PDBQT receptor file of N, H, CA, C and O in Angstrom, charges set to zero:
ATOM      1  N   MET A   1     -38.114  29.637 -24.154  1.00  0.00    +0.000 N 
ATOM      2  CA  MET A   1     -37.362  30.142 -25.247  1.00  0.00    +0.000 C 
ATOM      3  C   MET A   1     -36.746  29.037 -26.100  1.00  0.00    +0.000 C 
ATOM      4  O   MET A   1     -36.890  29.028 -27.323  1.00  0.00    +0.000 OA
ATOM      5  N   PHE A   2     -36.070  28.125 -25.453  1.00  0.00    +0.000 N 
ATOM      6  H   PHE A   2     -35.952  28.132 -24.460  1.00  0.00    +0.000 HD
ATOM      7  CA  PHE A   2     -35.402  27.055 -26.192  1.00  0.00    +0.000 C 
ATOM      8  C   PHE A   2     -36.251  25.792 -26.166  1.00  0.00    +0.000 C 
ATOM      9  O   PHE A   2     -36.797  25.410 -25.131  1.00  0.00    +0.000 OA
ATOM     10  N   ARG A   3     -36.349  25.162 -27.313  1.00  0.00    +0.000 N 
ATOM     11  H   ARG A   3     -35.905  25.472 -28.154  1.00  0.00    +0.000 HD
ATOM     12  CA  ARG A   3     -37.062  23.883 -27.383  1.00  0.00    +0.000 C 
ATOM     13  C   ARG A   3     -36.109  22.746 -27.072  1.00  0.00    +0.000 C 
ATOM     14  O   ARG A   3     -34.982  22.720 -27.566  1.00  0.00    +0.000 OA
ATOM     15  N   LYS A   4     -36.547  21.827 -26.275  1.00  0.00    +0.000 N 
ATOM     16  H   LYS A   4     -37.463  21.848 -25.874  1.00  0.00    +0.000 HD
ATOM     17  CA  LYS A   4     -35.748  20.641 -26.011  1.00  0.00    +0.000 C 
ATOM     18  C   LYS A   4     -36.067  19.613 -27.090  1.00  0.00    +0.000 C 
ATOM     19  O   LYS A   4     -37.234  19.317 -27.348  1.00  0.00    +0.000 OA
ATOM     20  N   THR A   5     -35.057  19.087 -27.701  1.00  0.00    +0.000 N 
ATOM     21  H   THR A   5     -34.109  19.328 -27.492  1.00  0.00    +0.000 HD
ATOM     22  CA  THR A   5     -35.262  18.072 -28.730  1.00  0.00    +0.000 C 
ATOM     23  C   THR A   5     -34.639  16.768 -28.285  1.00  0.00    +0.000 C 
ATOM     24  O   THR A   5     -33.726  16.743 -27.459  1.00  0.00    +0.000 OA
ATOM     25  N   LYS A   6     -35.133  15.709 -28.834  1.00  0.00    +0.000 N 
ATOM     26  H   LYS A   6     -35.874  15.728 -29.506  1.00  0.00    +0.000 HD
ATOM     27  CA  LYS A   6     -34.640  14.375 -28.499  1.00  0.00    +0.000 C 
ATOM     28  C   LYS A   6     -34.354  13.615 -29.780  1.00  0.00    +0.000 C 
ATOM     29  O   LYS A   6     -34.911  13.911 -30.838  1.00  0.00    +0.000 OA
ATOM     30  N   ILE A   7     -33.487  12.646 -29.667  1.00  0.00    +0.000 N 
ATOM     31  H   ILE A   7     -33.035  12.406 -28.809  1.00  0.00    +0.000 HD
ATOM     32  CA  ILE A   7     -33.237  11.734 -30.779  1.00  0.00    +0.000 C 
ATOM     33  C   ILE A   7     -34.158  10.544 -30.575  1.00  0.00    +0.000 C 
ATOM     34  O   ILE A   7     -34.216   9.971 -29.487  1.00  0.00    +0.000 OA
ATOM     35  N   THR A   8     -34.873  10.178 -31.620  1.00  0.00    +0.000 N 
ATOM     36  H   THR A   8     -34.826  10.643 -32.503  1.00  0.00    +0.000 HD
ATOM     37  CA  THR A   8     -35.788   9.047 -31.510  1.00  0.00    +0.000 C 
ATOM     38  C   THR A   8     -35.391   7.955 -32.488  1.00  0.00    +0.000 C 
ATOM     39  O   THR A   8     -34.573   8.165 -33.383  1.00  0.00    +0.000 OA
ATOM     40  N   ILE A   9     -35.970   6.819 -32.305  1.00  0.00    +0.000 N 
ATOM     41  H   ILE A   9     -36.635   6.648 -31.578  1.00  0.00    +0.000 HD
ATOM     42  CA  ILE A   9     -35.715   5.684 -33.185  1.00  0.00    +0.000 C 
ATOM     43  C   ILE A   9     -36.350   5.960 -34.538  1.00  0.00    +0.000 C 
ATOM     44  O   ILE A   9     -37.527   6.312 -34.617  1.00  0.00    +0.000 OA
ATOM     45  N   GLY A  10     -35.586   5.802 -35.585  1.00  0.00    +0.000 N 
ATOM     46  H   GLY A  10     -34.630   5.516 -35.521  1.00  0.00    +0.000 HD
ATOM     47  CA  GLY A  10     -36.100   6.056 -36.927  1.00  0.00    +0.000 C 
ATOM     48  C   GLY A  10     -36.717   4.825 -37.559  1.00  0.00    +0.000 C 
ATOM     49  O   GLY A  10     -37.370   4.919 -38.597  1.00  0.00    +0.000 OA
ATOM     50  N   PHE A  11     -36.519   3.691 -36.953  1.00  0.00    +0.000 N 
ATOM     51  H   PHE A  11     -35.988   3.614 -36.110  1.00  0.00    +0.000 HD
ATOM     52  CA  PHE A  11     -37.034   2.450 -37.500  1.00  0.00    +0.000 C 
ATOM     53  C   PHE A  11     -38.287   2.061 -36.738  1.00  0.00    +0.000 C 
ATOM     54  O   PHE A  11     -38.213   1.687 -35.567  1.00  0.00    +0.000 OA
ATOM     55  N   LEU A  12     -39.429   2.146 -37.387  1.00  0.00    +0.000 N 
ATOM     56  H   LEU A  12     -39.490   2.450 -38.337  1.00  0.00    +0.000 HD
ATOM     57  CA  LEU A  12     -40.685   1.786 -36.742  1.00  0.00    +0.000 C 
ATOM     58  C   LEU A  12     -41.079   0.378 -37.167  1.00  0.00    +0.000 C 
ATOM     59  O   LEU A  12     -41.141   0.075 -38.359  1.00  0.00    +0.000 OA
ATOM     60  N   SER A  13     -41.336  -0.454 -36.217  1.00  0.00    +0.000 N 
ATOM     61  H   SER A  13     -41.286  -0.209 -35.249  1.00  0.00    +0.000 HD
ATOM     62  CA  SER A  13     -41.682  -1.852 -36.498  1.00  0.00    +0.000 C 
ATOM     63  C   SER A  13     -42.857  -1.948 -37.455  1.00  0.00    +0.000 C 
ATOM     64  O   SER A  13     -43.895  -1.321 -37.243  1.00  0.00    +0.000 OA
ATOM     65  N   GLY A  14     -42.692  -2.727 -38.495  1.00  0.00    +0.000 N 
ATOM     66  H   GLY A  14     -41.849  -3.237 -38.667  1.00  0.00    +0.000 HD
ATOM     67  CA  GLY A  14     -43.764  -2.975 -39.451  1.00  0.00    +0.000 C 
ATOM     68  C   GLY A  14     -43.870  -1.950 -40.561  1.00  0.00    +0.000 C 
ATOM     69  O   GLY A  14     -44.367  -2.278 -41.638  1.00  0.00    +0.000 OA
ATOM     70  N   HIS A  15     -43.425  -0.730 -40.346  1.00  0.00    +0.000 N 
ATOM     71  H   HIS A  15     -43.021  -0.463 -39.471  1.00  0.00    +0.000 HD
ATOM     72  CA  HIS A  15     -43.560   0.305 -41.361  1.00  0.00    +0.000 C 
ATOM     73  C   HIS A  15     -42.605   0.103 -42.535  1.00  0.00    +0.000 C 
ATOM     74  O   HIS A  15     -42.997   0.273 -43.689  1.00  0.00    +0.000 OA
ATOM     75  N   PHE A  16     -41.360  -0.259 -42.248  1.00  0.00    +0.000 N 
ATOM     76  H   PHE A  16     -41.042  -0.397 -41.311  1.00  0.00    +0.000 HD
ATOM     77  CA  PHE A  16     -40.373  -0.424 -43.311  1.00  0.00    +0.000 C 
ATOM     78  C   PHE A  16     -40.820  -1.499 -44.298  1.00  0.00    +0.000 C 
ATOM     79  O   PHE A  16     -40.744  -1.306 -45.511  1.00  0.00    +0.000 OA
ATOM     80  N   LYS A  17     -41.282  -2.621 -43.776  1.00  0.00    +0.000 N 
ATOM     81  H   LYS A  17     -41.343  -2.777 -42.790  1.00  0.00    +0.000 HD
ATOM     82  CA  LYS A  17     -41.749  -3.701 -44.653  1.00  0.00    +0.000 C 
ATOM     83  C   LYS A  17     -42.916  -3.232 -45.506  1.00  0.00    +0.000 C 
ATOM     84  O   LYS A  17     -42.970  -3.525 -46.700  1.00  0.00    +0.000 OA
ATOM     85  N   GLY A  18     -43.831  -2.521 -44.914  1.00  0.00    +0.000 N 
ATOM     86  H   GLY A  18     -43.787  -2.283 -43.943  1.00  0.00    +0.000 HD
ATOM     87  CA  GLY A  18     -44.989  -2.027 -45.654  1.00  0.00    +0.000 C 
ATOM     88  C   GLY A  18     -44.595  -1.068 -46.754  1.00  0.00    +0.000 C 
ATOM     89  O   GLY A  18     -45.091  -1.169 -47.877  1.00  0.00    +0.000 OA
ATOM     90  N   TYR A  19     -43.713  -0.143 -46.448  1.00  0.00    +0.000 N 
ATOM     91  H   TYR A  19     -43.310  -0.061 -45.537  1.00  0.00    +0.000 HD
ATOM     92  CA  TYR A  19     -43.273   0.825 -47.454  1.00  0.00    +0.000 C 
ATOM     93  C   TYR A  19     -42.492   0.149 -48.562  1.00  0.00    +0.000 C 
ATOM     94  O   TYR A  19     -42.683   0.462 -49.737  1.00  0.00    +0.000 OA
ATOM     95  N   THR A  20     -41.610  -0.780 -48.202  1.00  0.00    +0.000 N 
ATOM     96  H   THR A  20     -41.455  -1.035 -47.247  1.00  0.00    +0.000 HD
ATOM     97  CA  THR A  20     -40.757  -1.430 -49.195  1.00  0.00    +0.000 C 
ATOM     98  C   THR A  20     -41.550  -2.345 -50.108  1.00  0.00    +0.000 C 
ATOM     99  O   THR A  20     -41.346  -2.334 -51.322  1.00  0.00    +0.000 OA
ATOM    100  N   VAL A  21     -42.435  -3.125 -49.552  1.00  0.00    +0.000 N 
ATOM    101  H   VAL A  21     -42.601  -3.134 -48.566  1.00  0.00    +0.000 HD
ATOM    102  CA  VAL A  21     -43.200  -4.083 -50.350  1.00  0.00    +0.000 C 
ATOM    103  C   VAL A  21     -44.295  -3.384 -51.151  1.00  0.00    +0.000 C 
ATOM    104  O   VAL A  21     -44.467  -3.663 -52.337  1.00  0.00    +0.000 OA
ATOM    105  N   LYS A  22     -45.028  -2.487 -50.520  1.00  0.00    +0.000 N 
ATOM    106  H   LYS A  22     -44.888  -2.260 -49.556  1.00  0.00    +0.000 HD
ATOM    107  CA  LYS A  22     -46.179  -1.851 -51.170  1.00  0.00    +0.000 C 
ATOM    108  C   LYS A  22     -45.798  -0.691 -52.079  1.00  0.00    +0.000 C 
ATOM    109  O   LYS A  22     -46.388  -0.524 -53.146  1.00  0.00    +0.000 OA
ATOM    110  N   LEU A  23     -44.828   0.108 -51.676  1.00  0.00    +0.000 N 
ATOM    111  H   LEU A  23     -44.348  -0.027 -50.809  1.00  0.00    +0.000 HD
ATOM    112  CA  LEU A  23     -44.510   1.301 -52.455  1.00  0.00    +0.000 C 
ATOM    113  C   LEU A  23     -43.344   1.072 -53.406  1.00  0.00    +0.000 C 
ATOM    114  O   LEU A  23     -43.542   0.834 -54.598  1.00  0.00    +0.000 OA
ATOM    115  N   ASN A  24     -42.141   1.145 -52.880  1.00  0.00    +0.000 N 
ATOM    116  H   ASN A  24     -41.980   1.339 -51.912  1.00  0.00    +0.000 HD
ATOM    117  CA  ASN A  24     -40.976   1.076 -53.747  1.00  0.00    +0.000 C 
ATOM    118  C   ASN A  24     -39.740   0.738 -52.921  1.00  0.00    +0.000 C 
ATOM    119  O   ASN A  24     -39.471   1.401 -51.919  1.00  0.00    +0.000 OA
ATOM    120  N   PRO A  25     -38.987  -0.276 -53.322  1.00  0.00    +0.000 N 
ATOM    121  CA  PRO A  25     -37.748  -0.561 -52.593  1.00  0.00    +0.000 C 
ATOM    122  C   PRO A  25     -36.735   0.571 -52.796  1.00  0.00    +0.000 C 
ATOM    123  O   PRO A  25     -36.687   1.186 -53.861  1.00  0.00    +0.000 OA
ATOM    124  N   LEU A  26     -35.940   0.834 -51.781  1.00  0.00    +0.000 N 
ATOM    125  H   LEU A  26     -35.979   0.334 -50.916  1.00  0.00    +0.000 HD
ATOM    126  CA  LEU A  26     -34.934   1.881 -51.848  1.00  0.00    +0.000 C 
ATOM    127  C   LEU A  26     -33.638   1.319 -52.418  1.00  0.00    +0.000 C 
ATOM    128  O   LEU A  26     -33.421   0.107 -52.408  1.00  0.00    +0.000 OA
ATOM    129  N   ASP A  27     -32.781   2.203 -52.914  1.00  0.00    +0.000 N 
ATOM    130  H   ASP A  27     -32.958   3.187 -52.922  1.00  0.00    +0.000 HD
ATOM    131  CA  ASP A  27     -31.479   1.782 -53.419  1.00  0.00    +0.000 C 
ATOM    132  C   ASP A  27     -30.580   1.293 -52.295  1.00  0.00    +0.000 C 
ATOM    133  O   ASP A  27     -29.761   0.397 -52.499  1.00  0.00    +0.000 OA
ATOM    134  N   GLY A  28     -30.724   1.863 -51.135  1.00  0.00    +0.000 N 
ATOM    135  H   GLY A  28     -31.390   2.591 -50.969  1.00  0.00    +0.000 HD
ATOM    136  CA  GLY A  28     -29.907   1.448 -50.008  1.00  0.00    +0.000 C 
ATOM    137  C   GLY A  28     -30.448   2.001 -48.710  1.00  0.00    +0.000 C 
ATOM    138  O   GLY A  28     -30.869   3.155 -48.634  1.00  0.00    +0.000 OA
ATOM    139  N   VAL A  29     -30.431   1.167 -47.694  1.00  0.00    +0.000 N 
ATOM    140  H   VAL A  29     -30.088   0.229 -47.756  1.00  0.00    +0.000 HD
ATOM    141  CA  VAL A  29     -30.813   1.577 -46.347  1.00  0.00    +0.000 C 
ATOM    142  C   VAL A  29     -29.671   1.140 -45.444  1.00  0.00    +0.000 C 
ATOM    143  O   VAL A  29     -29.321  -0.039 -45.390  1.00  0.00    +0.000 OA
ATOM    144  N   TYR A  30     -29.099   2.100 -44.738  1.00  0.00    +0.000 N 
ATOM    145  H   TYR A  30     -29.383   3.057 -44.781  1.00  0.00    +0.000 HD
ATOM    146  CA  TYR A  30     -27.919   1.826 -43.924  1.00  0.00    +0.000 C 
ATOM    147  C   TYR A  30     -28.148   2.304 -42.503  1.00  0.00    +0.000 C 
ATOM    148  O   TYR A  30     -28.663   3.401 -42.286  1.00  0.00    +0.000 OA
ATOM    149  N   TYR A  31     -27.767   1.481 -41.531  1.00  0.00    +0.000 N 
ATOM    150  H   TYR A  31     -27.348   0.590 -41.707  1.00  0.00    +0.000 HD
ATOM    151  CA  TYR A  31     -27.922   1.810 -40.120  1.00  0.00    +0.000 C 
ATOM    152  C   TYR A  31     -26.593   1.638 -39.413  1.00  0.00    +0.000 C 
ATOM    153  O   TYR A  31     -25.814   0.739 -39.731  1.00  0.00    +0.000 OA
ATOM    154  N   CYS A  32     -26.347   2.512 -38.451  1.00  0.00    +0.000 N 
ATOM    155  H   CYS A  32     -26.980   3.241 -38.193  1.00  0.00    +0.000 HD
ATOM    156  CA  CYS A  32     -25.138   2.397 -37.626  1.00  0.00    +0.000 C 
ATOM    157  C   CYS A  32     -25.313   1.316 -36.566  1.00  0.00    +0.000 C 
ATOM    158  O   CYS A  32     -24.375   0.581 -36.256  1.00  0.00    +0.000 OA
ATOM    159  N   ASP A  33     -26.487   1.226 -36.029  1.00  0.00    +0.000 N 
ATOM    160  H   ASP A  33     -27.249   1.822 -36.281  1.00  0.00    +0.000 HD
ATOM    161  CA  ASP A  33     -26.768   0.254 -34.961  1.00  0.00    +0.000 C 
ATOM    162  C   ASP A  33     -27.896  -0.669 -35.407  1.00  0.00    +0.000 C 
ATOM    163  O   ASP A  33     -29.074  -0.382 -35.193  1.00  0.00    +0.000 OA
ATOM    164  N   ILE A  34     -27.521  -1.769 -36.023  1.00  0.00    +0.000 N 
ATOM    165  H   ILE A  34     -26.564  -2.003 -36.197  1.00  0.00    +0.000 HD
ATOM    166  CA  ILE A  34     -28.480  -2.745 -36.536  1.00  0.00    +0.000 C 
ATOM    167  C   ILE A  34     -29.235  -3.380 -35.369  1.00  0.00    +0.000 C 
ATOM    168  O   ILE A  34     -28.631  -3.814 -34.389  1.00  0.00    +0.000 OA
ATOM    169  N   ARG A  35     -30.542  -3.427 -35.484  1.00  0.00    +0.000 N 
ATOM    170  H   ARG A  35     -31.033  -3.073 -36.280  1.00  0.00    +0.000 HD
ATOM    171  CA  ARG A  35     -31.370  -4.077 -34.467  1.00  0.00    +0.000 C 
ATOM    172  C   ARG A  35     -31.390  -5.579 -34.751  1.00  0.00    +0.000 C 
ATOM    173  O   ARG A  35     -31.205  -5.987 -35.897  1.00  0.00    +0.000 OA
ATOM    174  N   PRO A  36     -31.611  -6.399 -33.735  1.00  0.00    +0.000 N 
ATOM    175  CA  PRO A  36     -31.579  -7.857 -33.920  1.00  0.00    +0.000 C 
ATOM    176  C   PRO A  36     -32.529  -8.360 -35.007  1.00  0.00    +0.000 C 
ATOM    177  O   PRO A  36     -32.172  -9.272 -35.753  1.00  0.00    +0.000 OA
ATOM    178  N   ASN A  37     -33.724  -7.790 -35.114  1.00  0.00    +0.000 N 
ATOM    179  H   ASN A  37     -34.015  -7.049 -34.508  1.00  0.00    +0.000 HD
ATOM    180  CA  ASN A  37     -34.669  -8.285 -36.125  1.00  0.00    +0.000 C 
ATOM    181  C   ASN A  37     -34.222  -7.934 -37.545  1.00  0.00    +0.000 C 
ATOM    182  O   ASN A  37     -34.682  -8.550 -38.506  1.00  0.00    +0.000 OA
ATOM    183  N   MET A  38     -33.333  -6.954 -37.685  1.00  0.00    +0.000 N 
ATOM    184  H   MET A  38     -32.959  -6.453 -36.904  1.00  0.00    +0.000 HD
ATOM    185  CA  MET A  38     -32.813  -6.600 -39.009  1.00  0.00    +0.000 C 
ATOM    186  C   MET A  38     -31.839  -7.655 -39.527  1.00  0.00    +0.000 C 
ATOM    187  O   MET A  38     -31.556  -7.706 -40.724  1.00  0.00    +0.000 OA
ATOM    188  N   GLN A  39     -31.331  -8.486 -38.641  1.00  0.00    +0.000 N 
ATOM    189  H   GLN A  39     -31.561  -8.445 -37.669  1.00  0.00    +0.000 HD
ATOM    190  CA  GLN A  39     -30.406  -9.541 -39.021  1.00  0.00    +0.000 C 
ATOM    191  C   GLN A  39     -31.077 -10.901 -39.160  1.00  0.00    +0.000 C 
ATOM    192  O   GLN A  39     -30.510 -11.816 -39.759  1.00  0.00    +0.000 OA
ATOM    193  N   THR A  40     -32.278 -11.040 -38.610  1.00  0.00    +0.000 N 
ATOM    194  H   THR A  40     -32.738 -10.297 -38.124  1.00  0.00    +0.000 HD
ATOM    195  CA  THR A  40     -32.930 -12.346 -38.633  1.00  0.00    +0.000 C 
ATOM    196  C   THR A  40     -34.068 -12.447 -39.647  1.00  0.00    +0.000 C 
ATOM    197  O   THR A  40     -34.268 -13.510 -40.236  1.00  0.00    +0.000 OA
ATOM    198  N   GLU A  41     -34.810 -11.378 -39.861  1.00  0.00    +0.000 N 
ATOM    199  H   GLU A  41     -34.648 -10.515 -39.383  1.00  0.00    +0.000 HD
ATOM    200  CA  GLU A  41     -35.932 -11.410 -40.799  1.00  0.00    +0.000 C 
ATOM    201  C   GLU A  41     -35.420 -11.239 -42.229  1.00  0.00    +0.000 C 
ATOM    202  O   GLU A  41     -34.686 -10.297 -42.527  1.00  0.00    +0.000 OA
ATOM    203  N   ASP A  42     -35.815 -12.159 -43.106  1.00  0.00    +0.000 N 
ATOM    204  H   ASP A  42     -36.412 -12.924 -42.864  1.00  0.00    +0.000 HD
ATOM    205  CA  ASP A  42     -35.280 -12.191 -44.466  1.00  0.00    +0.000 C 
ATOM    206  C   ASP A  42     -35.453 -10.884 -45.232  1.00  0.00    +0.000 C 
ATOM    207  O   ASP A  42     -34.497 -10.400 -45.839  1.00  0.00    +0.000 OA
ATOM    208  N   ILE A  43     -36.646 -10.306 -45.216  1.00  0.00    +0.000 N 
ATOM    209  H   ILE A  43     -37.422 -10.699 -44.723  1.00  0.00    +0.000 HD
ATOM    210  CA  ILE A  43     -36.882  -9.084 -45.997  1.00  0.00    +0.000 C 
ATOM    211  C   ILE A  43     -36.026  -7.933 -45.478  1.00  0.00    +0.000 C 
ATOM    212  O   ILE A  43     -35.547  -7.120 -46.269  1.00  0.00    +0.000 OA
ATOM    213  N   LEU A  44     -35.828  -7.850 -44.170  1.00  0.00    +0.000 N 
ATOM    214  H   LEU A  44     -36.217  -8.510 -43.528  1.00  0.00    +0.000 HD
ATOM    215  CA  LEU A  44     -34.997  -6.797 -43.605  1.00  0.00    +0.000 C 
ATOM    216  C   LEU A  44     -33.522  -7.069 -43.848  1.00  0.00    +0.000 C 
ATOM    217  O   LEU A  44     -32.754  -6.156 -44.149  1.00  0.00    +0.000 OA
ATOM    218  N   LYS A  45     -33.132  -8.327 -43.715  1.00  0.00    +0.000 N 
ATOM    219  H   LYS A  45     -33.756  -9.069 -43.470  1.00  0.00    +0.000 HD
ATOM    220  CA  LYS A  45     -31.734  -8.704 -43.902  1.00  0.00    +0.000 C 
ATOM    221  C   LYS A  45     -31.261  -8.403 -45.327  1.00  0.00    +0.000 C 
ATOM    222  O   LYS A  45     -30.104  -8.037 -45.532  1.00  0.00    +0.000 OA
ATOM    223  N   ASN A  46     -32.139  -8.555 -46.295  1.00  0.00    +0.000 N 
ATOM    224  H   ASN A  46     -33.079  -8.853 -46.128  1.00  0.00    +0.000 HD
ATOM    225  CA  ASN A  46     -31.783  -8.304 -47.686  1.00  0.00    +0.000 C 
ATOM    226  C   ASN A  46     -31.785  -6.823 -48.039  1.00  0.00    +0.000 C 
ATOM    227  O   ASN A  46     -31.109  -6.422 -48.986  1.00  0.00    +0.000 OA
ATOM    228  N   GLN A  47     -32.519  -6.010 -47.309  1.00  0.00    +0.000 N 
ATOM    229  H   GLN A  47     -33.068  -6.336 -46.540  1.00  0.00    +0.000 HD
ATOM    230  CA  GLN A  47     -32.679  -4.597 -47.632  1.00  0.00    +0.000 C 
ATOM    231  C   GLN A  47     -31.778  -3.665 -46.822  1.00  0.00    +0.000 C 
ATOM    232  O   GLN A  47     -31.374  -2.618 -47.327  1.00  0.00    +0.000 OA
ATOM    233  N   ILE A  48     -31.458  -4.024 -45.581  1.00  0.00    +0.000 N 
ATOM    234  H   ILE A  48     -31.787  -4.875 -45.172  1.00  0.00    +0.000 HD
ATOM    235  CA  ILE A  48     -30.753  -3.116 -44.675  1.00  0.00    +0.000 C 
ATOM    236  C   ILE A  48     -29.321  -3.596 -44.462  1.00  0.00    +0.000 C 
ATOM    237  O   ILE A  48     -29.069  -4.773 -44.205  1.00  0.00    +0.000 OA
ATOM    238  N   LYS A  49     -28.391  -2.647 -44.575  1.00  0.00    +0.000 N 
ATOM    239  H   LYS A  49     -28.596  -1.691 -44.784  1.00  0.00    +0.000 HD
ATOM    240  CA  LYS A  49     -26.980  -2.948 -44.370  1.00  0.00    +0.000 C 
ATOM    241  C   LYS A  49     -26.421  -2.008 -43.316  1.00  0.00    +0.000 C 
ATOM    242  O   LYS A  49     -27.054  -1.019 -42.948  1.00  0.00    +0.000 OA
ATOM    243  N   THR A  50     -25.232  -2.327 -42.839  1.00  0.00    +0.000 N 
ATOM    244  H   THR A  50     -24.718  -3.130 -43.139  1.00  0.00    +0.000 HD
ATOM    245  CA  THR A  50     -24.584  -1.458 -41.869  1.00  0.00    +0.000 C 
ATOM    246  C   THR A  50     -23.932  -0.278 -42.589  1.00  0.00    +0.000 C 
ATOM    247  O   THR A  50     -23.634  -0.350 -43.781  1.00  0.00    +0.000 OA
ATOM    248  N   PHE A  51     -23.716   0.802 -41.848  1.00  0.00    +0.000 N 
ATOM    249  H   PHE A  51     -23.958   0.861 -40.879  1.00  0.00    +0.000 HD
ATOM    250  CA  PHE A  51     -23.164   2.025 -42.424  1.00  0.00    +0.000 C 
ATOM    251  C   PHE A  51     -21.753   1.795 -42.973  1.00  0.00    +0.000 C 
ATOM    252  O   PHE A  51     -21.372   2.400 -43.975  1.00  0.00    +0.000 OA
ATOM    253  N   ASP A  52     -20.979   0.925 -42.321  1.00  0.00    +0.000 N 
ATOM    254  H   ASP A  52     -21.289   0.434 -41.506  1.00  0.00    +0.000 HD
ATOM    255  CA  ASP A  52     -19.631   0.654 -42.820  1.00  0.00    +0.000 C 
ATOM    256  C   ASP A  52     -19.672  -0.017 -44.190  1.00  0.00    +0.000 C 
ATOM    257  O   ASP A  52     -18.750   0.154 -44.988  1.00  0.00    +0.000 OA
ATOM    258  N   ASN A  53     -20.720  -0.771 -44.468  1.00  0.00    +0.000 N 
ATOM    259  H   ASN A  53     -21.468  -0.910 -43.820  1.00  0.00    +0.000 HD
ATOM    260  CA  ASN A  53     -20.880  -1.381 -45.784  1.00  0.00    +0.000 C 
ATOM    261  C   ASN A  53     -21.031  -0.308 -46.859  1.00  0.00    +0.000 C 
ATOM    262  O   ASN A  53     -20.522  -0.462 -47.969  1.00  0.00    +0.000 OA
ATOM    263  N   LEU A  54     -21.721   0.767 -46.534  1.00  0.00    +0.000 N 
ATOM    264  H   LEU A  54     -22.135   0.893 -45.632  1.00  0.00    +0.000 HD
ATOM    265  CA  LEU A  54     -21.852   1.886 -47.464  1.00  0.00    +0.000 C 
ATOM    266  C   LEU A  54     -20.484   2.493 -47.762  1.00  0.00    +0.000 C 
ATOM    267  O   LEU A  54     -20.138   2.721 -48.921  1.00  0.00    +0.000 OA
ATOM    268  N   LEU A  55     -19.714   2.751 -46.715  1.00  0.00    +0.000 N 
ATOM    269  H   LEU A  55     -19.995   2.566 -45.774  1.00  0.00    +0.000 HD
ATOM    270  CA  LEU A  55     -18.430   3.421 -46.884  1.00  0.00    +0.000 C 
ATOM    271  C   LEU A  55     -17.388   2.560 -47.599  1.00  0.00    +0.000 C 
ATOM    272  O   LEU A  55     -16.582   3.075 -48.373  1.00  0.00    +0.000 OA
ATOM    273  N   ILE A  56     -17.405   1.275 -47.345  1.00  0.00    +0.000 N 
ATOM    274  H   ILE A  56     -18.060   0.857 -46.716  1.00  0.00    +0.000 HD
ATOM    275  CA  ILE A  56     -16.363   0.394 -47.889  1.00  0.00    +0.000 C 
ATOM    276  C   ILE A  56     -16.720  -0.157 -49.264  1.00  0.00    +0.000 C 
ATOM    277  O   ILE A  56     -15.846  -0.268 -50.124  1.00  0.00    +0.000 OA
ATOM    278  N   GLU A  57     -17.977  -0.503 -49.486  1.00  0.00    +0.000 N 
ATOM    279  H   GLU A  57     -18.686  -0.413 -48.787  1.00  0.00    +0.000 HD
ATOM    280  CA  GLU A  57     -18.356  -1.180 -50.734  1.00  0.00    +0.000 C 
ATOM    281  C   GLU A  57     -19.309  -0.392 -51.628  1.00  0.00    +0.000 C 
ATOM    282  O   GLU A  57     -18.988  -0.127 -52.786  1.00  0.00    +0.000 OA
ATOM    283  N   ASP A  58     -20.452  -0.024 -51.117  1.00  0.00    +0.000 N 
ATOM    284  H   ASP A  58     -20.712  -0.239 -50.176  1.00  0.00    +0.000 HD
ATOM    285  CA  ASP A  58     -21.528   0.489 -51.965  1.00  0.00    +0.000 C 
ATOM    286  C   ASP A  58     -21.301   1.897 -52.515  1.00  0.00    +0.000 C 
ATOM    287  O   ASP A  58     -21.766   2.211 -53.611  1.00  0.00    +0.000 OA
ATOM    288  N   ILE A  59     -20.606   2.732 -51.783  1.00  0.00    +0.000 N 
ATOM    289  H   ILE A  59     -20.228   2.477 -50.893  1.00  0.00    +0.000 HD
ATOM    290  CA  ILE A  59     -20.452   4.117 -52.237  1.00  0.00    +0.000 C 
ATOM    291  C   ILE A  59     -19.698   4.198 -53.566  1.00  0.00    +0.000 C 
ATOM    292  O   ILE A  59     -19.894   5.134 -54.341  1.00  0.00    +0.000 OA
ATOM    293  N   TRP A  60     -18.845   3.225 -53.821  1.00  0.00    +0.000 N 
ATOM    294  H   TRP A  60     -18.686   2.464 -53.191  1.00  0.00    +0.000 HD
ATOM    295  CA  TRP A  60     -18.056   3.229 -55.063  1.00  0.00    +0.000 C 
ATOM    296  C   TRP A  60     -18.920   2.978 -56.285  1.00  0.00    +0.000 C 
ATOM    297  O   TRP A  60     -18.520   3.311 -57.400  1.00  0.00    +0.000 OA
ATOM    298  N   GLN A  61     -20.078   2.407 -56.102  1.00  0.00    +0.000 N 
ATOM    299  H   GLN A  61     -20.403   2.136 -55.196  1.00  0.00    +0.000 HD
ATOM    300  CA  GLN A  61     -21.003   2.208 -57.228  1.00  0.00    +0.000 C 
ATOM    301  C   GLN A  61     -21.673   3.525 -57.631  1.00  0.00    +0.000 C 
ATOM    302  O   GLN A  61     -22.105   3.682 -58.773  1.00  0.00    +0.000 OA
ATOM    303  N   PHE A  62     -21.755   4.468 -56.687  1.00  0.00    +0.000 N 
ATOM    304  H   PHE A  62     -21.404   4.341 -55.760  1.00  0.00    +0.000 HD
ATOM    305  CA  PHE A  62     -22.402   5.749 -56.958  1.00  0.00    +0.000 C 
ATOM    306  C   PHE A  62     -21.422   6.816 -57.452  1.00  0.00    +0.000 C 
ATOM    307  O   PHE A  62     -21.835   7.835 -58.006  1.00  0.00    +0.000 OA
ATOM    308  N   VAL A  63     -20.119   6.577 -57.250  1.00  0.00    +0.000 N 
ATOM    309  H   VAL A  63     -19.783   5.749 -56.800  1.00  0.00    +0.000 HD
ATOM    310  CA  VAL A  63     -19.107   7.574 -57.641  1.00  0.00    +0.000 C 
ATOM    311  C   VAL A  63     -18.759   7.425 -59.107  1.00  0.00    +0.000 C 
ATOM    312  O   VAL A  63     -17.927   8.172 -59.622  1.00  0.00    +0.000 OA
TER     313      VAL A  63
């Protein structure tokens, strides 16, 4: 009767870079739990920010 659901990782290795470079960069990508490669790889470091950055700084640009 009831389906069991799980929370999965939304960040798939290699896919984000492919989508961002080949298709279209997003206005903002924010994560609560930054993975180590998001802080070391240049393309990820420039594109992905922490969720608190959205709340404190970036959201005011959209309001």
